[in-house]
C-alpha positions as CSV (number, residue, x, y, z in Angstrom):
1,M,257.8,122.1,208.7
2,T,255.2,121.3,206.4
3,S,253.4,119.3,209.3
4,A,254.1,122.0,211.7
5,I,252.0,124.3,208.9
6,T,249.5,122.1,208.2
7,D,248.8,121.8,212.1
8,L,249.0,125.4,212.3
9,A,246.0,125.9,209.5
10,H,244.4,123.1,211.1
11,R,243.8,125.0,214.1
12,L,243.5,128.3,212.9
13,R,240.9,128.1,210.8
14,P,238.3,127.4,213.3
15,L,239.2,130.2,215.5
16,V,239.1,132.8,212.4
17,F,235.9,131.4,211.3
18,R,234.3,131.7,215.0
19,L,235.5,134.6,216.3
20,Y,234.0,136.4,212.9
21,H,231.1,134.5,213.2
22,Q,230.5,135.2,217.2
23,V,231.3,138.9,216.3
24,R,229.0,139.0,213.2
25,R,226.0,137.1,215.3
26,Q,226.6,139.8,218.6
27,T,225.9,142.7,216.4
28,P,223.1,144.7,214.2
29,Q,223.9,144.0,210.5
30,L,220.2,144.0,209.1
31,T,220.4,140.5,207.9
32,L,223.1,141.5,205.3
33,T,224.6,138.7,203.9
34,L,228.2,138.6,203.3
35,T,228.5,139.3,199.7
36,Q,226.4,142.5,200.6
37,G,228.3,143.4,203.9
38,S,231.3,143.3,201.6
39,V,230.1,145.4,198.9
40,L,229.3,148.0,201.6
41,S,232.3,148.1,202.7
42,E,234.1,148.6,199.2
43,L,231.6,151.7,198.8
44,V,232.2,153.1,202.1
45,N,236.1,152.6,201.7
46,G,236.4,152.7,198.2
47,G,234.3,155.2,196.7
48,P,232.0,154.5,193.8
49,R,231.9,151.5,191.9
50,R,230.5,150.3,188.2
51,M,228.3,147.3,188.8
52,S,230.5,145.2,186.7
53,A,233.5,146.2,188.7
54,L,232.0,145.4,191.8
55,A,231.1,141.7,190.7
56,E,235.0,141.2,189.7
57,F,235.6,142.4,193.0
58,E,233.5,139.8,194.5
59,R,234.5,136.9,192.0
60,V,230.3,136.7,191.0
61,K,228.6,137.5,187.9
62,L,226.9,140.6,186.9
63,P,222.8,139.8,187.6
64,S,224.4,138.7,191.2
65,M,225.9,142.0,191.7
66,T,222.4,143.6,190.1
67,D,220.7,141.5,193.0
68,V,223.2,142.0,195.7
69,V,223.1,146.2,195.0
70,G,219.1,145.6,194.9
71,R,218.7,144.4,197.9
72,L,221.2,147.5,199.2
73,E,219.0,150.0,197.4
74,R,216.2,148.4,199.1
75,L,217.6,149.1,202.8
76,G,218.3,152.7,201.7
77,L,222.1,151.9,201.9
78,A,222.7,152.4,198.5
79,T,221.5,153.8,195.5
80,R,222.8,153.7,191.7
81,R,223.4,156.6,189.4
82,P,224.5,156.7,185.6
83,D,228.5,157.4,185.3
84,P,229.3,160.3,184.0
85,A,232.4,159.2,181.9
86,D,229.9,156.6,180.0
87,G,226.2,157.4,179.7
88,R,225.8,153.2,179.5
89,A,227.3,152.7,182.6
90,V,226.1,152.5,186.1
91,L,228.0,153.6,189.6
92,V,227.0,152.6,192.6
93,E,227.5,154.7,195.6
94,V,227.0,154.2,199.6
95,T,223.4,156.5,200.9
96,D,224.4,159.0,203.5
97,E,221.9,155.7,205.7
98,G,224.4,153.7,204.5
99,L,227.3,155.5,206.2
100,R,225.2,155.9,209.2
101,F,224.9,152.0,209.0
102,Y,228.3,151.1,208.5
103,A,229.8,153.5,211.1
104,E,227.4,152.3,213.7
105,L,228.0,148.4,212.5
106,V,231.8,149.4,213.3
107,T,231.6,150.6,216.3
108,A,229.1,147.8,217.7
109,R,232.1,145.1,216.2
110,E,234.8,147.1,217.7
111,E,233.0,147.3,221.2
112,F,232.1,143.2,221.0
113,L,235.8,143.1,220.4
114,R,237.1,145.7,223.1
115,E,234.8,144.0,225.8
116,R,236.3,140.8,225.2
117,L,239.9,142.1,225.2
118,I,239.8,143.6,228.1
119,A,238.8,140.5,230.2
120,M,242.2,139.3,229.3
121,D,245.2,139.7,230.9
122,D,248.2,141.7,229.2
123,T,250.3,139.4,227.8
124,D,247.3,137.8,226.1
125,R,246.8,141.2,224.7
126,A,250.6,141.6,224.0
127,A,250.2,138.5,222.2
128,I,247.4,139.4,219.9
129,E,248.4,142.9,219.0
130,A,252.6,141.0,218.2
131,A,250.2,138.4,216.1
132,L,248.8,141.3,214.1
133,P,251.0,141.9,211.5
134,A,251.4,138.1,210.4
135,L,247.5,138.0,211.0
136,A,247.3,140.8,208.1
137,K,249.8,139.1,205.6
138,L,247.2,135.9,205.5
139,L,244.6,138.5,204.2
140,V,246.6,139.4,200.9
141,D,244.6,139.4,197.9
142,S,246.1,140.5,195.0
143,K,243.4,140.1,192.4
144,K,241.2,142.5,195.1
145,E,243.9,144.7,195.7
146,A,244.8,145.2,191.7
147,L,241.3,145.6,191.0
148,I,241.0,148.1,193.9
149,S,244.2,150.0,193.0
150,D,242.3,150.3,189.4
151,E,239.6,152.0,189.8
152,R,240.9,154.7,192.1
């Protein structure tokens, strides 16, 4: 059993990474790094966050997150404001431009995938759809999930 699982992991890894990189390369992204894109997604989907919570979420040091947020600010995608609950803290939130950019990015990436799904036959599309719940289970990250739920 372990050998079969090892083999499955060996075959799955390059497919997942190649698909992600292909989608990423074929869609507009303003040359965002993976971390910048992840932070933008978290701000869009989860609302304003403290800089420290974003750093912990991404598992980076606070100075690194300060750089990430600075880049998002320079691109007009995010902004900082004082935390009304604690004047010493800063909240980072997505801007209207960030929301527009993110929506366009998601639309472009889904269109990229849609075109490829259309080119497949019904059997292959059904196999991918059937695999989605199992693939979603691969994404469970209890530390990130706990951080998200603690902040909301």
